[in-house]
N, C-alpha and C positions, 0 to 999 in steps of 0.2 A: 625479404621483408614485404609485408602487405601494406600498401599505402592507398587509401581512398582519398580522392580529391573531389569535394563537393563545391560547386561554383555557381554563381549567378542566382543565389537565393534572393528573393525579393527583400527579405529581411532576415538577418541572423540575430535572434534574440539571445544574448549570452547569459542573461540572468546572473551575471557576476556582481561584484561589489559595486561597480559603477553602473550596472544595468545598461550596458551598451547595446544598442540596436544598430546593426551594420547593414546599410542598404547595399544591394549587389554583393551580398556577403559570400564568403568562402571559408572553408576550413580544410586542412590536410591532416590526415591521421597517419601514424606509423605504428603498425601492429595494433596494440590495444590502447594507445594514448593519442591525444590530440597534439600534433606537432606545430601547426601554425594556424592562426586565425587573422582574418582581415577582409579587405575588399577583394573582389575578383581580380582587378588589375594589379593590386599589390601582390597577391599570391602567384598570379601568372608570372610576374617579373621575378619573384623570389625563386620559383621552381626553375625558370629558365637559367638563373644564375647558379643553381645548385642541382645539376643533372643527377647527382647521386641520390637525390630524393624524388626522382621522377615517379609519378603515381602509377600504380598497377591497375587502377580503375578510376575513371572520371565520371561524375554524376552531374547532370545538368538539372539544377533545382529551380530553374526559372518558374515563376508562378507559385512558389512555396514560401511559407514561413518556417524557419528551422529553429527548433528549441532544444534545450537539454532534454535528455530522456527523463520521463516523469517517474516519480517514486511513490509506490503504493505502500503505505505503512501499516495497513491492517486489513486482513481478509480471512475468510474461512472458505477455502476453495471447494471443499466437499459439498458445500451447500448449493452449488449449481445443480445438483441432483434433485433438489426439492424447492425449486423456485415457485413462488406465487401461492402455494397451497396454504401457507400460514398468513401471508400478508393480504391475500384476497378476502380473508375473513375479518379483517380489521382488528386483529389481536395486538395488544401491547406486549412488551418484552416478556414478562414472566409467563403469561398464558401462551404466548407464541412458542416459547421454549418448551413448556410442558407438552404441547401438542407435538412438536417435532422431535423431541428426544426419542419417542417410541419408533419414529421412522428411521432416525439415524442409528438406532441400535442394530439395524440390518446392514450397516456399511461393511464392505469387504475390501481387501487390498486392491482388487481390480477397480472397484468403484472409486477409491481414493486416487489411484493413478490416473484414471480416465477423466475424472472431474477436475483434477489438477491441470491436465492438458487443455480441457475446454476453457477453464477460467483464464489460464495464461494466454490462450489464443485471443480471447476477447481483450484482455489487458494490453497485449502487445500491439494489437490492431488499433488500439485507442491511445497509444502514446507511452505506455509504461515500459520502462527498461529495467527497473529494479522493483521487486515485489517481496513484501513480508507476508507470511501466512501464519495463521494460528489454528493448528489442528489439535483440539482439546479432548476428543473422545476417540478411543482406539479399540473398538470391539472386534471380535472375530479374526484376530491375528493381524489387524491393521497396524502399520508402523509409520512413523514420520519418514522413514526411508522410502516408502512408496511414492510420496510426493516429491521428495528430493530427486529421485531417479527420473521422474517425469520432467521436472524443471530443468535438470541438467541436459536432457535430450532436446528441450525446447530452446535452450540457449539464453535463458533469462538470468539476470543477476538476482540471486535468491537469498532471502533472510527467513528461513523456516524457524518457527518457534515451537518448542516442545510443550504443547498445552497439557493440562491435567485437570482432573476432577477427583477429589478424594472424600468429599462429604456429601453423602446421599440423603434422601428424604428421611430415612430413619434416624439420622443424626442432626436433623434440622436444616439440611441443605435443600437445594432445588432439584438437582438431577435425580433420576431413579437410582436405587442402589446398584442395579445391574450394570450401570455405566461408569461407576467409579472404580478407581484403582487403589491399591495400597500405596502408602507414601514411600515405602522402601522400594517398591517396583518403579515408581515414578522417578525417584532420585537416581536409582541405578541405571535406568534407561537414559536419563538425561546425561549422565556421565559417559555412557557408551556413545551417544550421539555426538557429543563434543569431541571425543577422542577419534571418532570415525570420520566426521565430516567437516568440522569447523576449520576455517582458514582465516587467520587474523592478518594476513599479509596485505599490503597496499594493492588496490584494484581487485581484491578478492571477489570471486564469483559466488561464494557461499559462506555465510556467517550464521551461526546458531544463536538462538535466544531461548530462554526458559520462560514459560508462560502459564503458571497456575491460572485457571480460567477467570475467577471472579471471587469476590468476598462471600458469595452465597454458594460456592461449590468446592472450596478448599479450606483447609485449616490455617490458622496463623502460623503454626509450626512449619507447615510445608512452604508457606511464603518465605519465612526466614531462612530455612535450609536451602531453598532454591536460590535466594539472593546470595547466600554465602558460597554456594557451589559455583554460580555464574562468576562471582568476583574472584574466584581462585584461578580463573583463566582470562587471558587477554581478549578483550572486545566481544565477550559473550554478553548479549543484552538481556534485559528483563522487561517483560511485557505482560499486561493484564488489562481487563476491562475495569473501568472505575468511573464512578459518578455519572453513570449513563442515564439512570432514571430516578424519579423520586421514590419509587418502590425500593430501589437499592439503598437509597439514603435512609429510609425508614428501617430497612433490614439491619443496616450497620449500627444504627443508634440502638435498636432493640437488642441485637445480638452481642455487640461489643461495647456499647455505651459510647461510641465514637462516630463522628461523621466519616465518610469514606477516605478523605485525604489524611485525617488524623489517624485512622486505622492503618493506612498505608505506611505512614511514618513510624507507627508503633511496631511494625514488622519489618523495618529496614528497607522500605520500598520507595525512597525518594533519592534522586541523584542523577548524574549525567548518563548513567547506563540504563536508565528506566524510561520507557515511554508507555503512556496510558492510552487505551482506546476510549474515545468519546469525550469524557470530561465535559458533560453537558451542564452540570449543576454545581460548579464551584462558586464561592462568594469571593469578594475582592481580596480578602486577607489570604484566602487559599490560593488564589491566582498569584499573589505576591510570593507565597511560599514555594510554589512550583518554579517561579522564575529564580528565586534565591538559590534553590537546590539544583538548578539546571535540569530539572525533570522535563521530559518531553510529553507531548500530547498529539494524538492522531485524531483529527476531526473527520467524522463520517456523516456528511450532511444528509444524503439520501436515506440512509438507514434511520437516522434520527427522525426524519420527517415521516417515513412510512410507518414506523412503530410508535409515532407520537411521543417520542422521548423528550422532546424539547429542542431549543435552539442553543447551541454552545456559544458562549461569549468569546468567539475567536478574536474579534476586534480588540477586546480588552486584554486577552492573553498575549497577542502579538505586541500590543503597545507596552505591556509590562515586561516584555522580554522573554516570555515562555517560548521554548522551541516547539513550533507547531507544524505538522505535516498533514497530508490528506490520505484517506483510505476509502475504498469503495465499500468496505465491510463485507459481511457474508452475502453470498448471492441469493440467499433466501430472505434477507432483510433489506435487500436493495432490488433484487431480481435483475440486476445488470452488473456489468464489469467494465464500464466505460470511464477511463481515467480522466480524459479531457472533459467529459460530461460532468464528472464529480467536481472538478475545479470550477466549472460554471455554476453548479449548484451551491458551492461554498460562497462564491461571490454574491449570488442572488439572496441566499439565506441571511447573510450578514446585513444586507440592505433592509431586510424585513425588520430586523431588530431582535430583541429578546426582552424578558421581563425587566422593567426599569429603564429601558431605552426605547425611544420612539424610532419609527422607521426613518431611514435616511438614505436616499439614492446615492449619496456620495461617500457612504461609510466604507465601502470596500471596493477597490478598483479591479479591473481585469488583470492588470499587471501584478497586483498583490496576490490574486488567486493563482496566477501562473507561477509566482514565486513559491507559494505554499506547495504546489504540486511538484516542484523541482528542488530548488535549494532548501526549502523548508523541510521536505521529506528527507533529504540527505542529512541535514542537521539532526532531525528527529531520530534517525537510525545511527547517529554518531559517526557519520562518514564525511570526510573532507576531500574525497577523490571523485565524487560524482555530484550531480545537481546543478552544474553550471558549465558553460563552454569556455574553457580556459586551457592554455598551453600546459601540458603535463597531466591534465586530468583524464579520466577514462573516456575513451572514444564511444560515448553513449549519446546519441542524438536522434531526433525525430524530425521529419519534414511533413508538413500538412499543406495540401493544396488550398490556395485561396483564389484561384482563377475559375472557380466552379459556380454552379447555380446558387448555392446557399450563401456565398460570399459576394455575390454581385452587388455592387454599390457600396461595399464596405472597405474599399482599398485605401480610403483616406487614413485609416489607422489599422493596418493589417494585423498587428500583434493583438490589439484589443479585440479584433474581429474573431480571433480564435475562441474567445470566451463569450462574447456577446451574441454571436450568430449560432446557428445550429451546430452542435459539436461534430467535428469532422473525424473521419478515420485517418490513420497514418498512411501517407503515400510511401514513405520510406522510414525504416527504423534500423538503426545500427546499434548493436550492443557489443561492447568490448572489441570494437573494430570489425565486427562481422555483420554483414547485412542479414537481417532476420525478416524484414518486410520490404518487398520490392514491388513497385507499381500497385500498392494497396493489397498485396497478396502475401500471406505467410510463406516463407521459403521452406520447402521440404516437408510441409504438413498438408495431408489430404483431408480437408475438413469434412467432406461428405460422409465417409465411413466412420470418422471419429464421432460426429454428431449422432449418427445412427446407433453406434455402440453405446454412447452416453445415454440416449433416450431409452434404450433397452434396459440398462442398469437402473435408471430412474424408475421405470415402470415396475421392475422387480422389487425395488425398495417399497414402493407404494402398495403393491399387492401384499407384501410381507407384513405391512402395518395395517392392512384392512382398509386402505384408502383408495383402492382402484379395483 
């Protein structure tokens, strides 16, 4: 058996129900689960009394805060190939999409595979151990399998969602007709992916979701049939964008005669197996309905700010009992993939306020933001085996150094310092009991050639679209 023993952490932030913070903290893993948690003296004594559990590797975490692995609930990893070219122009969502669709039409299987590796490298180095991705356009032979294979090689806990677009411009949708698929093709491929890849077992490293892209790119019938297909299998999730912008709100009222959440309900898309990306513009009654139906929300603060979509009422959603997690969103509407940085943005943005609420520096604490990024994300994805440091849960944890320049003077509250100070990179990351980041470096990944290959593919995409 493989046993990792991490000891002498400055603080072990469990993010469990009691929100325990253990000074001189330690934890012992056995294969892919956490076996023991406590202070270093406690675990030293326990191991001495139980030599059958002698560690195979010991890690000195002095100078570090250790947290559960963070959970990224929404992403479009292929967008690492097109960072900045839309956001630099100051475009809002609909115009931004229309500009980039013609670039993304040139995606290839190689581009999907390499962009997945790049995005996951950034996420893993910033504290993410579980990642959900939404790949919703599949031109030129691209498949969800291309990113699944890349993620498996990287060692991440992965929740890919089979995205889709079926309503093009000629039918009143937003995407060009050349990028939509037939609904029969979408549903058949969704079934294939579930049968090929989905694992509903505890501590699963790969779970599928079905993810029609948005109200302005798929039909109500595809939404219903996707929901019914997902619900015919255990733990297959349902994911889509919803209530992201006021333009979307107006589109839904004009097209369906319903506001976005009413529309979602009409097509069987509320419930504990559903999580929505963004949810920037719900009213108080809609927030209550999300909570009542146990529907989840993924808050993407950086993307919402960059695209000027608005400020999601996360404080109100959390207080009402909505399951809320965090996502970095697409790398072309964020231009980065820093999970700890996203948690910091969530904290800051809620303090700014939103329409109807004045700014309040006490509105959202650092620890609440950390909870969103860990336990909140686990709940949003419907998982009870990740998101906190507890005996029996997955051995997914991250250590951040706080004895460095950017945290100097912040050791009075080292846990809060992770969120209030400049976001750090992970010094250590363990996923499923396996070290994937050590001394701040990804294990087994040569980033130089990977970045060079990625930049070549990006340049080819831009040339193909006449932008380079």
